[in-house]
N, CA and C atoms of all chains as a GROMACS GRO file, in nm:
protein
  642
    1UNK      N    1  10.446   9.897   8.456
    1UNK     CA    2  10.396  10.021   8.521
    1UNK      C    3  10.402  10.137   8.421
    2UNK      N    4  10.304  10.223   8.427
    2UNK     CA    5  10.301  10.340   8.340
    2UNK      C    6  10.422  10.428   8.368
    3UNK      N    7  10.464  10.504   8.267
    3UNK     CA    8  10.578  10.594   8.282
    3UNK      C    9  10.535  10.731   8.332
    4UNK      N   10  10.404  10.753   8.343
    4UNK     CA   11  10.352  10.884   8.387
    4UNK      C   12  10.256  10.860   8.503
    5UNK      N   13  10.296  10.902   8.622
    5UNK     CA   14  10.217  10.875   8.742
    5UNK      C   15  10.202  11.002   8.825
    6UNK      N   16  10.111  10.998   8.922
    6UNK     CA   17  10.097  11.108   9.019
    6UNK      C   18  10.150  11.059   9.154
    7UNK      N   19  10.231  11.142   9.221
    7UNK     CA   20  10.288  11.097   9.348
    7UNK      C   21  10.180  11.064   9.449
    8UNK      N   22  10.067  11.138   9.439
    8UNK     CA   23   9.958  11.119   9.536
    8UNK      C   24   9.903  10.976   9.535
    9UNK      N   25   9.919  10.907   9.422
    9UNK     CA   26   9.868  10.770   9.412
    9UNK      C   27   9.963  10.668   9.472
   10UNK      N   28  10.078  10.714   9.524
   10UNK     CA   29  10.179  10.621   9.573
   10UNK      C   30  10.223  10.647   9.717
   11UNK      N   31  10.157  10.741   9.785
   11UNK     CA   32  10.194  10.768   9.924
   11UNK      C   33  10.146  10.654  10.013
   12UNK      N   34  10.206  10.645  10.131
   12UNK     CA   35  10.168  10.542  10.226
   12UNK      C   36  10.217  10.580  10.363
   13UNK      N   37  10.180  10.501  10.462
   13UNK     CA   38  10.221  10.529  10.600
   13UNK      C   39  10.249  10.399  10.672
   14UNK      N   40  10.352  10.403  10.756
   14UNK     CA   41  10.380  10.290  10.844
   14UNK      C   42  10.399  10.345  10.984
   15UNK      N   43  10.351  10.272  11.082
   15UNK     CA   44  10.358  10.321  11.221
   15UNK      C   45  10.501  10.313  11.274
   16UNK      N   46  10.570  10.203  11.244
   16UNK     CA   47  10.698  10.176  11.312
   16UNK      C   48  10.817  10.250  11.252
   17UNK      N   49  10.807  10.288  11.123
   17UNK     CA   50  10.921  10.348  11.052
   17UNK      C   51  10.864  10.420  10.931
   18UNK      N   52  10.934  10.519  10.879
   18UNK     CA   53  10.877  10.592  10.765
   18UNK      C   54  10.857  10.497  10.646
   19UNK      N   55  10.764  10.534  10.560
   19UNK     CA   56  10.723  10.451  10.446
   19UNK      C   57  10.811  10.481  10.325
   20UNK      N   58  10.858  10.377  10.258
   20UNK     CA   59  10.945  10.390  10.141
   20UNK      C   60  10.890  10.308  10.027
   21UNK      N   61  10.888  10.362   9.908
   21UNK     CA   62  10.849  10.280   9.794
   21UNK      C   63  10.932  10.321   9.672
   22UNK      N   64  10.960  10.225   9.587
   22UNK     CA   65  11.032  10.253   9.462
   22UNK      C   66  10.930  10.278   9.352
   23UNK      N   67  10.946  10.390   9.281
   23UNK     CA   68  10.855  10.424   9.172
   23UNK      C   69  10.908  10.375   9.038
   24UNK      N   70  11.036  10.399   9.014
   24UNK     CA   71  11.100  10.361   8.887
   24UNK      C   72  11.244  10.324   8.915
   25UNK      N   73  11.296  10.231   8.834
   25UNK     CA   74  11.438  10.200   8.847
   25UNK      C   75  11.495  10.159   8.712
   26UNK      N   76  11.606  10.219   8.676
   26UNK     CA   77  11.677  10.183   8.554
   26UNK      C   78  11.818  10.139   8.590
   27UNK      N   79  11.902  10.127   8.488
   27UNK     CA   80  12.040  10.089   8.513
   27UNK      C   81  12.116  10.201   8.583
   28UNK      N   82  12.069  10.326   8.567
   28UNK     CA   83  12.149  10.441   8.611
   28UNK      C   84  12.089  10.518   8.728
   29UNK      N   85  11.958  10.499   8.755
   29UNK     CA   86  11.892  10.581   8.856
   29UNK      C   87  11.773  10.509   8.916
   30UNK      N   88  11.749  10.535   9.044
   30UNK     CA   89  11.628  10.490   9.112
   30UNK      C   90  11.546  10.613   9.151
   31UNK      N   91  11.415  10.605   9.132
   31UNK     CA   92  11.324  10.711   9.175
   31UNK      C   93  11.227  10.650   9.276
   32UNK      N   94  11.223  10.709   9.394
   32UNK     CA   95  11.136  10.655   9.498
   32UNK      C   96  11.063  10.765   9.572
   33UNK      N   97  10.977  10.722   9.664
   33UNK     CA   98  10.901  10.815   9.747
   33UNK      C   99  10.923  10.775   9.892
   34UNK      N  100  10.955  10.873   9.977
   34UNK     CA  101  10.963  10.852  10.121
   34UNK      C  102  10.853  10.934  10.187
   35UNK      N  103  10.774  10.870  10.271
   35UNK     CA  104  10.665  10.939  10.341
   35UNK      C  105  10.689  10.929  10.490
   36UNK      N  106  10.703  11.045  10.554
   36UNK     CA  107  10.730  11.048  10.698
   36UNK      C  108  10.610  11.110  10.769
   37UNK      N  109  10.553  11.036  10.860
   37UNK     CA  110  10.446  11.092  10.943
   37UNK      C  111  10.509  11.192  11.041
   38UNK      N  112  10.428  11.283  11.097
   38UNK     CA  113  10.483  11.379  11.193
   38UNK      C  114  10.564  11.307  11.301
   39UNK      N  115  10.685  11.355  11.325
   39UNK     CA  116  10.772  11.296  11.427
   39UNK      C  117  10.865  11.188  11.373
   40UNK      N  118  10.833  11.130  11.259
   40UNK     CA  119  10.922  11.027  11.203
   40UNK      C  120  11.046  11.092  11.140
   41UNK      N  121  11.154  11.014  11.133
   41UNK     CA  122  11.278  11.068  11.077
   41UNK      C  123  11.357  10.961  11.004
   42UNK      N  124  11.446  11.008  10.920
   42UNK     CA  125  11.544  10.922  10.855
   42UNK      C  126  11.679  10.966  10.912
   43UNK      N  127  11.746  10.873  10.979
   43UNK     CA  128  11.870  10.907  11.049
   43UNK      C  129  11.977  10.954  10.950
   44UNK      N  130  12.067  11.038  11.000
   44UNK     CA  131  12.178  11.088  10.921
   44UNK      C  132  12.260  10.970  10.868
   45UNK      N  133  12.285  10.969  10.739
   45UNK     CA  134  12.362  10.861  10.677
   45UNK      C  135  12.424  10.916  10.549
   46UNK      N  136  12.513  10.840  10.488
   46UNK     CA  137  12.565  10.884  10.359
   46UNK      C  138  12.583  10.764  10.268
   47UNK      N  139  12.597  10.795  10.138
   47UNK     CA  140  12.622  10.694  10.036
   47UNK      C  141  12.753  10.734   9.969
   48UNK      N  142  12.856  10.653   9.985
   48UNK     CA  143  12.990  10.691   9.937
   48UNK      C  144  12.991  10.715   9.785
   49UNK      N  145  12.915  10.638   9.712
   49UNK     CA  146  12.926  10.640   9.566
   49UNK      C  147  12.795  10.673   9.494
   50UNK      N  148  12.702  10.737   9.564
   50UNK     CA  149  12.573  10.770   9.502
   50UNK      C  150  12.536  10.915   9.528
   51UNK      N  151  12.500  10.987   9.421
   51UNK     CA  152  12.439  11.119   9.436
   51UNK      C  153  12.290  11.101   9.464
   52UNK      N  154  12.236  11.193   9.545
   52UNK     CA  155  12.094  11.181   9.583
   52UNK      C  156  12.031  11.319   9.588
   53UNK      N  157  11.906  11.326   9.544
   53UNK     CA  158  11.832  11.451   9.559
   53UNK      C  159  11.695  11.421   9.617
   54UNK      N  160  11.649  11.508   9.708
   54UNK     CA  161  11.514  11.503   9.761
   54UNK      C  162  11.434  11.619   9.701
   55UNK      N  163  11.309  11.593   9.668
   55UNK     CA  164  11.217  11.700   9.626
   55UNK      C  165  11.096  11.693   9.718
   56UNK      N  166  11.068  11.802   9.788
   56UNK     CA  167  10.955  11.800   9.883
   56UNK      C  168  10.825  11.817   9.806
   57UNK      N  169  10.741  11.714   9.809
   57UNK     CA  170  10.614  11.714   9.735
   57UNK      C  171  10.499  11.765   9.821
   58UNK      N  172  10.504  11.739   9.952
   58UNK     CA  173  10.403  11.790  10.046
   58UNK      C  174  10.460  11.787  10.186
   59UNK      N  175  10.410  11.878  10.270
   59UNK     CA  176  10.458  11.884  10.408
   59UNK      C  177  10.588  11.961  10.420
   60UNK      N  178  10.648  11.951  10.538
   60UNK     CA  179  10.776  12.019  10.560
   60UNK      C  180  10.853  11.943  10.667
   61UNK      N  181  10.981  11.972  10.674
   61UNK     CA  182  11.066  11.901  10.770
   61UNK      C  183  11.200  11.970  10.784
   62UNK      N  184  11.279  11.909  10.866
   62UNK     CA  185  11.409  11.958  10.909
   62UNK      C  186  11.512  11.873  10.835
   63UNK      N  187  11.581  11.932  10.740
   63UNK     CA  188  11.678  11.857  10.660
   63UNK      C  189  11.821  11.889  10.705
   64UNK      N  190  11.904  11.788  10.713
   64UNK     CA  191  12.046  11.805  10.740
   64UNK      C  192  12.124  11.754  10.620
   65UNK      N  193  12.210  11.841  10.568
   65UNK     CA  194  12.297  11.806  10.455
   65UNK      C  195  12.436  11.854  10.492
   66UNK      N  196  12.524  11.762  10.526
   66UNK     CA  197  12.657  11.802  10.571
   66UNK      C  198  12.643  11.894  10.691
   67UNK      N  199  12.692  12.017  10.679
   67UNK     CA  200  12.686  12.113  10.789
   67UNK      C  201  12.560  12.199  10.784
   68UNK      N  202  12.481  12.184  10.678
   68UNK     CA  203  12.362  12.268  10.663
   68UNK      C  204  12.242  12.202  10.728
   69UNK      N  205  12.170  12.278  10.808
   69UNK     CA  206  12.047  12.228  10.869
   69UNK      C  207  11.940  12.332  10.841
   70UNK      N  208  11.827  12.290  10.787
   70UNK     CA  209  11.728  12.388  10.743
   70UNK      C  210  11.589  12.327  10.736
   71UNK      N  211  11.490  12.406  10.773
   71UNK     CA  212  11.351  12.368  10.747
   71UNK      C  213  11.326  12.384  10.598
   72UNK      N  214  11.256  12.291  10.540
   72UNK     CA  215  11.223  12.302  10.398
   72UNK      C  216  11.084  12.245  10.376
   73UNK      N  217  11.010  12.311  10.287
   73UNK     CA  218  10.873  12.268  10.259
   73UNK      C  219  10.851  12.243  10.112
   74UNK      N  220  10.725  12.233  10.074
   74UNK     CA  221  10.686  12.201   9.937
   74UNK      C  222  10.760  12.288   9.837
   75UNK      N  223  10.815  12.225   9.735
   75UNK     CA  224  10.888  12.297   9.632
   75UNK      C  225  11.037  12.308   9.659
   76UNK      N  226  11.080  12.258   9.775
   76UNK     CA  227  11.224  12.262   9.806
   76UNK      C  228  11.295  12.143   9.743
   77UNK      N  229  11.420  12.167   9.708
   77UNK     CA  230  11.506  12.067   9.645
   77UNK      C  231  11.632  12.057   9.730
   78UNK      N  232  11.664  11.936   9.772
   78UNK     CA  233  11.774  11.916   9.868
   78UNK      C  234  11.873  11.818   9.806
   79UNK      N  235  11.997  11.863   9.795
   79UNK     CA  236  12.101  11.790   9.723
   79UNK      C  237  12.202  11.729   9.819
   80UNK      N  238  12.223  11.598   9.808
   80UNK     CA  239  12.325  11.529   9.887
   80UNK      C  240  12.419  11.458   9.791
   81UNK      N  241  12.528  11.525   9.763
   81UNK     CA  242  12.627  11.466   9.671
   81UNK      C  243  12.690  11.344   9.737
   82UNK      N  244  12.743  11.252   9.656
   82UNK     CA  245  12.805  11.130   9.708
   82UNK      C  246  12.899  11.164   9.823
   83UNK      N  247  12.884  11.091   9.934
   83UNK     CA  248  12.973  11.108  10.049
   83UNK      C  249  12.926  11.208  10.151
   84UNK      N  250  12.825  11.288  10.118
   84UNK     CA  251  12.778  11.393  10.210
   84UNK      C  252  12.666  11.336  10.300
   85UNK      N  253  12.685  11.345  10.434
   85UNK     CA  254  12.582  11.292  10.525
   85UNK      C  255  12.452  11.370  10.510
   86UNK      N  256  12.339  11.299  10.517
   86UNK     CA  257  12.209  11.364  10.502
   86UNK      C  258  12.103  11.290  10.583
   87UNK      N  259  12.005  11.365  10.626
   87UNK     CA  260  11.895  11.306  10.702
   87UNK      C  261  11.779  11.403  10.706
   88UNK      N  262  11.664  11.356  10.753
   88UNK     CA  263  11.544  11.439  10.753
   88UNK      C  264  11.453  11.397  10.867
   89UNK      N  265  11.386  11.497  10.926
   89UNK     CA  266  11.287  11.471  11.030
   89UNK      C  267  11.161  11.551  10.997
   90UNK      N  268  11.047  11.486  11.009
   90UNK     CA  269  10.921  11.556  10.988
   90UNK      C  270  10.886  11.632  11.116
   91UNK      N  271  10.908  11.762  11.111
   91UNK     CA  272  10.882  11.848  11.228
   91UNK      C  273  10.748  11.918  11.212
   92UNK      N  274  10.674  11.887  11.107
   92UNK     CA  275  10.546  11.951  11.082
   92UNK      C  276  10.430  11.873  11.141
   93UNK      N  277  10.310  11.913  11.104
   93UNK     CA  278  10.190  11.850  11.160
   93UNK      C  279  10.116  11.763  11.058
   94UNK      N  280  10.168  11.758  10.934
   94UNK     CA  281  10.108  11.670  10.833
   94UNK      C  282  10.218  11.581  10.775
   95UNK      N  283  10.177  11.484  10.694
   95UNK     CA  284  10.272  11.394  10.630
   95UNK      C  285  10.374  11.474  10.548
   96UNK      N  286  10.499  11.432  10.557
   96UNK     CA  287  10.607  11.487  10.472
   96UNK      C  288  10.636  11.384  10.364
   97UNK      N  289  10.611  11.421  10.239
   97UNK     CA  290  10.638  11.330  10.128
   97UNK      C  291  10.750  11.388  10.044
   98UNK      N  292  10.857  11.311  10.029
   98UNK     CA  293  10.970  11.354   9.947
   98UNK      C  294  10.995  11.253   9.836
   99UNK      N  295  11.010  11.306   9.716
   99UNK     CA  296  11.058  11.226   9.605
   99UNK      C  297  11.210  11.212   9.622
  100UNK      N  298  11.262  11.095   9.595
  100UNK     CA  299  11.405  11.071   9.608
  100UNK      C  300  11.458  11.014   9.477
  101UNK      N  301  11.563  11.077   9.423
  101UNK     CA  302  11.634  11.019   9.309
  101UNK      C  303  11.774  10.985   9.354
  102UNK      N  304  11.817  10.865   9.323
  102UNK     CA  305  11.949  10.819   9.364
  102UNK      C  306  12.020  10.760   9.243
  103UNK      N  307  12.145  10.801   9.223
  103UNK     CA  308  12.221  10.750   9.108
  103UNK      C  309  12.364  10.719   9.149
  104UNK      N  310  12.418  10.602   9.113
  104UNK     CA  311  12.342  10.492   9.052
  104UNK      C  312  12.249  10.427   9.153
  105UNK      N  313  12.155  10.342   9.108
  105UNK     CA  314  12.064  10.277   9.203
  105UNK      C  315  12.139  10.182   9.295
  106UNK      N  316  12.084  10.153   9.412
  106UNK     CA  317  12.149  10.054   9.503
  106UNK      C  318  12.152   9.916   9.435
  107UNK      N  319  12.248   9.837   9.470
  107UNK     CA  320  12.260   9.701   9.412
  107UNK      C  321  12.152   9.610   9.472
  108UNK      N  322  12.724  12.681   9.610
  108UNK     CA  323  12.577  12.690   9.613
  108UNK      C  324  12.522  12.609   9.731
  109UNK      N  325  12.419  12.662   9.792
  109UNK     CA  326  12.355  12.591   9.903
  109UNK      C  327  12.300  12.458   9.854
  110UNK      N  328  12.293  12.362   9.946
  110UNK     CA  329  12.239  12.230   9.910
  110UNK      C  330  12.088  12.223   9.926
  111UNK      N  331  12.028  12.330   9.979
  111UNK     CA  332  11.884  12.332  10.003
  111UNK      C  333  11.828  12.458   9.938
  112UNK      N  334  11.751  12.440   9.833
  112UNK     CA  335  11.699  12.555   9.758
  112UNK      C  336  11.550  12.539   9.732
  113UNK      N  337  11.486  12.647   9.686
  113UNK     CA  338  11.346  12.641   9.643
  113UNK      C  339  11.344  12.657   9.491
  114UNK      N  340  11.266  12.572   9.424
  114UNK     CA  341  11.265  12.579   9.277
  114UNK      C  342  11.219  12.717   9.230
  115UNK      N  343  11.130  12.779   9.307
  115UNK     CA  344  11.073  12.909   9.268
  115UNK      C  345  11.182  13.016   9.250
  116UNK      N  346  11.294  12.997   9.320
  116UNK     CA  347  11.402  13.095   9.311
  116UNK      C  348  11.489  13.075   9.187
  117UNK      N  349  11.458  12.973   9.108
  117UNK     CA  350  11.544  12.939   8.994
  117UNK      C  351  11.471  12.932   8.861
  118UNK      N  352  11.343  12.971   8.859
  118UNK     CA  353  11.269  12.968   8.732
  118UNK      C  354  11.315  13.084   8.642
  119UNK      N  355  11.288  13.070   8.515
  119UNK     CA  356  11.325  13.175   8.420
  119UNK      C  357  11.245  13.157   8.293
  120UNK      N  358  11.261  13.251   8.201
  120UNK     CA  359  11.187  13.244   8.074
  120UNK      C  360  11.275  13.296   7.962
  121UNK      N  361  11.262  13.234   7.848
  121UNK     CA  362  11.328  13.282   7.727
  121UNK      C  363  11.224  13.284   7.617
  122UNK      N  364  11.231  13.384   7.531
  122UNK     CA  365  11.130  13.397   7.425
  122UNK      C  366  11.151  13.295   7.314
  123UNK      N  367  11.278  13.273   7.277
  123UNK     CA  368  11.304  13.196   7.155
  123UNK      C  369  11.301  13.044   7.178
  124UNK      N  370  11.324  12.999   7.303
  124UNK     CA  371  11.335  12.855   7.331
  124UNK      C  372  11.310  12.838   7.480
  125UNK      N  373  11.268  12.720   7.523
  125UNK     CA  374  11.240  12.704   7.667
  125UNK      C  375  11.367  12.725   7.750
  126UNK      N  376  11.347  12.765   7.874
  126UNK     CA  377  11.457  12.801   7.964
  126UNK      C  378  11.508  12.678   8.037
  127UNK      N  379  11.640  12.662   8.042
  127UNK     CA  380  11.704  12.547   8.108
  127UNK      C  381  11.809  12.596   8.205
  128UNK      N  382  11.813  12.540   8.324
  128UNK     CA  383  11.922  12.573   8.414
  128UNK      C  384  11.962  12.450   8.493
  129UNK      N  385  12.091  12.440   8.525
  129UNK     CA  386  12.140  12.330   8.607
  129UNK      C  387  12.139  12.375   8.753
  130UNK      N  388  12.078  12.293   8.839
  130UNK     CA  389  12.072  12.326   8.982
  130UNK      C  390  12.187  12.260   9.058
  131UNK      N  391  12.212  12.133   9.028
  131UNK     CA  392  12.317  12.058   9.098
  131UNK      C  393  12.377  11.958   9.000
  132UNK      N  394  12.504  11.930   9.018
  132UNK     CA  395  12.564  11.824   8.938
  132UNK      C  396  12.674  11.754   9.016
  133UNK      N  397  12.668  11.622   9.016
  133UNK     CA  398  12.772  11.540   9.079
  133UNK      C  399  12.831  11.448   8.975
  134UNK      N  400  12.910  11.352   9.021
  134UNK     CA  401  12.969  11.255   8.927
  134UNK      C  402  12.863  11.164   8.866
  135UNK      N  403  12.750  11.148   8.939
  135UNK     CA  404  12.653  11.044   8.900
  135UNK      C  405  12.520  11.097   8.850
  136UNK      N  406  12.490  11.225   8.878
  136UNK     CA  407  12.357  11.277   8.845
  136UNK      C  408  12.360  11.428   8.824
  137UNK      N  409  12.275  11.474   8.734
  137UNK     CA  410  12.251  11.617   8.714
  137UNK      C  411  12.106  11.646   8.753
  138UNK      N  412  12.086  11.757   8.825
  138UNK     CA  413  11.952  11.803   8.860
  138UNK      C  414  11.934  11.941   8.798
  139UNK      N  415  11.831  11.955   8.717
  139UNK     CA  416  11.808  12.083   8.650
  139UNK      C  417  11.662  12.121   8.652
  140UNK      N  418  11.635  12.239   8.597
  140UNK     CA  419  11.498  12.290   8.589
  140UNK      C  420  11.474  12.330   8.443
  141UNK      N  421  11.363  12.287   8.386
  141UNK     CA  422  11.320  12.331   8.253
  141UNK      C  423  11.191  12.410   8.270
  142UNK      N  424  11.188  12.530   8.213
  142UNK     CA  425  11.068  12.615   8.223
  142UNK      C  426  11.018  12.642   8.081
  143UNK      N  427  10.896  12.601   8.055
  143UNK     CA  428  10.836  12.618   7.922
  143UNK      C  429  10.719  12.715   7.932
  144UNK      N  430  10.728  12.823   7.858
  144UNK     CA  431  10.615  12.916   7.850
  144UNK      C  432  10.503  12.848   7.769
  145UNK      N  433  10.378  12.896   7.783
  145UNK     CA  434  10.269  12.837   7.706
  145UNK      C  435  10.305  12.829   7.558
  146UNK      N  436  10.286  12.713   7.498
  146UNK     CA  437  10.316  12.692   7.356
  146UNK      C  438  10.457  12.642   7.330
  147UNK      N  439  10.551  12.660   7.425
  147UNK     CA  440  10.687  12.611   7.402
  147UNK      C  441  10.693  12.460   7.421
  148UNK      N  442  10.791  12.398   7.355
  148UNK     CA  443  10.803  12.253   7.366
  148UNK      C  444  10.949  12.209   7.362
  149UNK      N  445  10.969  12.087   7.409
  149UNK     CA  446  11.097  12.019   7.397
  149UNK      C  447  11.071  11.903   7.301
  150UNK      N  448  11.139  11.903   7.187
  150UNK     CA  449  11.113  11.803   7.084
  150UNK      C  450  11.145  11.663   7.135
  151UNK      N  451  11.077  11.566   7.079
  151UNK     CA  452  11.099  11.425   7.112
  151UNK      C  453  11.246  11.390   7.087
  152UNK      N  454  11.310  11.331   7.187
  152UNK     CA  455  11.450  11.290   7.173
  152UNK      C  456  11.475  11.177   7.270
  153UNK      N  457  11.593  11.116   7.262
  153UNK     CA  458  11.626  11.014   7.362
  153UNK      C  459  11.773  11.021   7.397
  154UNK      N  460  11.806  10.958   7.509
  154UNK     CA  461  11.943  10.949   7.556
  154UNK      C  462  11.974  10.800   7.568
  155UNK      N  463  12.064  10.752   7.485
  155UNK     CA  464  12.089  10.607   7.479
  155UNK      C  465  12.135  10.550   7.613
  156UNK      N  466  12.213  10.629   7.688
  156UNK     CA  467  12.277  10.574   7.808
  156UNK      C  468  12.246  10.651   7.935
  157UNK      N  469  12.134  10.725   7.936
  157UNK     CA  470  12.099  10.804   8.054
  157UNK      C  471  11.953  10.783   8.090
  158UNK      N  472  11.928  10.752   8.218
  158UNK     CA  473  11.791  10.752   8.270
  158UNK      C  474  11.754  10.895   8.306
  159UNK      N  475  11.625  10.928   8.289
  159UNK     CA  476  11.580  11.065   8.315
  159UNK      C  477  11.443  11.062   8.379
  160UNK      N  478  11.421  11.153   8.472
  160UNK     CA  479  11.288  11.168   8.530
  160UNK      C  480  11.251  11.316   8.531
  161UNK      N  481  11.125  11.344   8.498
  161UNK     CA  482  11.069  11.479   8.511
  161UNK      C  483  10.974  11.481   8.631
  162UNK      N  484  10.976  11.589   8.706
  162UNK     CA  485  10.878  11.610   8.812
  162UNK      C  486  10.811  11.745   8.785
  163UNK      N  487  10.678  11.744   8.771
  163UNK     CA  488  10.608  11.869   8.739
  163UNK      C  489  10.592  11.951   8.866
  164UNK      N  490  10.656  12.067   8.868
  164UNK     CA  491  10.654  12.153   8.987
  164UNK      C  492  10.541  12.256   8.981
  165UNK      N  493  10.508  12.302   8.858
  165UNK     CA  494  10.396  12.395   8.838
  165UNK      C  495  10.353  12.388   8.693
  166UNK      N  496  10.225  12.417   8.669
  166UNK     CA  497  10.172  12.415   8.534
  166UNK      C  498  10.136  12.274   8.490
  167UNK      N  499  10.111  12.261   8.360
  167UNK     CA  500  10.077  12.130   8.306
  167UNK      C  501  10.117  12.126   8.159
  168UNK      N  502  10.125  12.006   8.105
  168UNK     CA  503  10.166  11.992   7.966
  168UNK      C  504  10.136  11.853   7.914
  169UNK      N  505  10.176  11.835   7.793
  169UNK     CA  506  10.149  11.716   7.715
  169UNK      C  507  10.283  11.641   7.706
  170UNK      N  508  10.293  11.528   7.775
  170UNK     CA  509  10.418  11.453   7.779
  170UNK      C  510  10.409  11.330   7.688
  171UNK      N  511  10.515  11.305   7.615
  171UNK     CA  512  10.526  11.184   7.534
  171UNK      C  513  10.642  11.103   7.588
  172UNK      N  514  10.615  10.977   7.621
  172UNK     CA  515  10.719  10.884   7.668
  172UNK      C  516  10.699  10.755   7.591
  173UNK      N  517  10.788  10.726   7.496
  173UNK     CA  518  10.770  10.608   7.412
  173UNK      C  519  10.635  10.618   7.344
  174UNK      N  520  10.548  10.520   7.367
  174UNK     CA  521  10.415  10.518   7.305
  174UNK      C  522  10.311  10.588   7.391
  175UNK      N  523  10.347  10.630   7.511
  175UNK     CA  524  10.250  10.693   7.600
  175UNK      C  525  10.247  10.843   7.577
  176UNK      N  526  10.127  10.897   7.563
  176UNK     CA  527  10.109  11.041   7.549
  176UNK      C  528  10.003  11.081   7.650
  177UNK      N  529  10.033  11.180   7.733
  177UNK     CA  530   9.941  11.210   7.843
  177UNK      C  531   9.958  11.354   7.891
  178UNK      N  532   9.847  11.418   7.925
  178UNK     CA  533   9.853  11.545   7.996
  178UNK      C  534   9.896  11.515   8.138
  179UNK      N  535   9.984  11.598   8.193
  179UNK     CA  536  10.027  11.578   8.332
  179UNK      C  537  10.048  11.715   8.395
  180UNK      N  538  10.009  11.726   8.521
  180UNK     CA  539  10.019  11.852   8.592
  180UNK      C  540  10.100  11.838   8.719
  181UNK      N  541  10.090  11.940   8.802
  181UNK     CA  542  10.167  11.948   8.927
  181UNK      C  543  10.157  11.817   9.006
  182UNK      N  544  10.271  11.767   9.050
  182UNK     CA  545  10.273  11.643   9.127
  182UNK      C  546  10.292  11.519   9.042
  183UNK      N  547  10.297  11.537   8.912
  183UNK     CA  548  10.319  11.421   8.824
  183UNK      C  549  10.467  11.391   8.810
  184UNK      N  550  10.496  11.264   8.791
  184UNK     CA  551  10.633  11.215   8.778
  184UNK      C  552  10.639  11.135   8.649
  185UNK      N  553  10.733  11.171   8.562
  185UNK     CA  554  10.738  11.114   8.428
  185UNK      C  555  10.876  11.051   8.408
  186UNK      N  556  10.876  10.923   8.376
  186UNK     CA  557  10.998  10.842   8.370
  186UNK      C  558  11.037  10.809   8.228
  187UNK      N  559  11.160  10.845   8.189
  187UNK     CA  560  11.212  10.811   8.055
  187UNK      C  561  11.341  10.731   8.076
  188UNK      N  562  11.325  10.600   8.072
  188UNK     CA  563  11.442  10.514   8.089
  188UNK      C  564  11.536  10.530   7.970
  189UNK      N  565  11.664  10.500   7.990
  189UNK     CA  566  11.763  10.512   7.882
  189UNK      C  567  11.711  10.452   7.753
  190UNK      N  568  11.720  10.527   7.644
  190UNK     CA  569  11.680  10.479   7.513
  190UNK      C  570  11.536  10.506   7.476
  191UNK      N  571  11.454  10.549   7.572
  191UNK     CA  572  11.311  10.572   7.544
  191UNK      C  573  11.290  10.718   7.499
  192UNK      N  574  11.231  10.740   7.381
  192UNK     CA  575  11.207  10.876   7.333
  192UNK      C  576  11.111  10.951   7.425
  193UNK      N  577  11.138  11.080   7.445
  193UNK     CA  578  11.053  11.158   7.534
  193UNK      C  579  11.054  11.304   7.490
  194UNK      N  580  10.943  11.371   7.519
  194UNK     CA  581  10.930  11.512   7.486
  194UNK      C  582  10.814  11.571   7.561
  195UNK      N  583  10.804  11.704   7.559
  195UNK     CA  584  10.699  11.771   7.635
  195UNK      C  585  10.660  11.902   7.566
  196UNK      N  586  10.531  11.934   7.575
  196UNK     CA  587  10.481  12.061   7.522
  196UNK      C  588  10.392  12.125   7.626
  197UNK      N  589  10.412  12.254   7.648
  197UNK     CA  590  10.325  12.326   7.741
  197UNK      C  591  10.195  12.361   7.669
  198UNK      N  592  10.091  12.286   7.700
  198UNK     CA  593   9.960  12.307   7.639
  198UNK      C  594   9.869  12.389   7.731
  199UNK      N  595   9.924  12.433   7.845
  199UNK     CA  596   9.844  12.508   7.941
  199UNK      C  597   9.855  12.658   7.918
  200UNK      N  598   9.804  12.734   8.014
  200UNK     CA  599   9.800  12.880   7.999
  200UNK      C  600   9.899  12.950   8.092
  201UNK      N  601   9.972  12.871   8.174
  201UNK     CA  602  10.075  12.929   8.261
  201UNK      C  603  10.207  12.855   8.236
  202UNK      N  604  10.315  12.909   8.292
  202UNK     CA  605  10.446  12.845   8.279
  202UNK      C  606  10.440  12.700   8.328
  203UNK      N  607  10.506  12.613   8.255
  203UNK     CA  608  10.525  12.473   8.297
  203UNK      C  609  10.669  12.460   8.345
  204UNK      N  610  10.685  12.428   8.474
  204UNK     CA  611  10.819  12.410   8.530
  204UNK      C  612  10.837  12.265   8.570
  205UNK      N  613  10.938  12.201   8.513
  205UNK     CA  614  10.967  12.062   8.547
  205UNK      C  615  11.109  12.051   8.600
  206UNK      N  616  11.120  11.980   8.712
  206UNK     CA  617  11.251  11.940   8.761
  206UNK      C  618  11.295  11.821   8.676
  207UNK      N  619  11.423  11.817   8.642
  207UNK     CA  620  11.476  11.709   8.561
  207UNK      C  621  11.596  11.648   8.633
  208UNK      N  622  11.594  11.517   8.652
  208UNK     CA  623  11.713  11.447   8.702
  208UNK      C  624  11.760  11.354   8.590
  209UNK      N  625  11.889  11.358   8.563
  209UNK     CA  626  11.946  11.277   8.457
  209UNK      C  627  12.070  11.205   8.512
  210UNK      N  628  12.078  11.075   8.486
  210UNK     CA  629  12.192  10.998   8.537
  210UNK      C  630  12.239  10.900   8.430
  211UNK      N  631  12.370  10.892   8.405
  211UNK     CA  632  12.471  10.986   8.458
  211UNK      C  633  12.456  11.122   8.391
  212UNK      N  634  12.523  11.226   8.444
  212UNK     CA  635  12.513  11.360   8.384
  212UNK      C  636  12.575  11.362   8.244
  213UNK      N  637  12.532  11.456   8.161
  213UNK     CA  638  12.594  11.468   8.028
  213UNK      C  639  12.742  11.503   8.042
  214UNK      N  640  12.821  11.465   7.946
  214UNK     CA  641  12.965  11.497   7.951
  214UNK      C  642  12.987  11.644   7.921
   0.00000   0.00000   0.00000
């Protein structure tokens, strides 16, 4: 796979659950894309030993990070340090696409 | 620092060298912002033991990743796996702002 891509070429949709795809993976980090249709959500969860960041590429949604709950749209950066519960719901009217970096990558 | 921020609130400029700021850092990953004024560049370099990804937030530039050289603009994602040389030059007419995730973080 090329090392230089456009996120728009990798979006997708699933009816039953939000769409997830891996873009890149190394020994130290995974880069993926999560696409949530309006109303879809990723339940609150945490990763004990992984730092994670979301970057909103398009759309907007309701992000929960620990005790913080906030609407965030394009250009927002959302940080979930290891152990901090996080989740997201697409509360908007268009697709919410978030880039996700996770380190280290899942086994 | 809040866990939910907008990149626009963290951009900056320096005359002598491109502007760098750290947004978040955990045990496993660093998230930062690099802002290059037109004509500024980050010389080709590599990190033997760190995976890195750039996300173009605004502007466009000339990215080199190993043997790949490509213009990339807003919405582009550029992957430099550990050991792969990478660099960027702002060849456009406006500021080039790239989000950078690096794992593990520098010591």
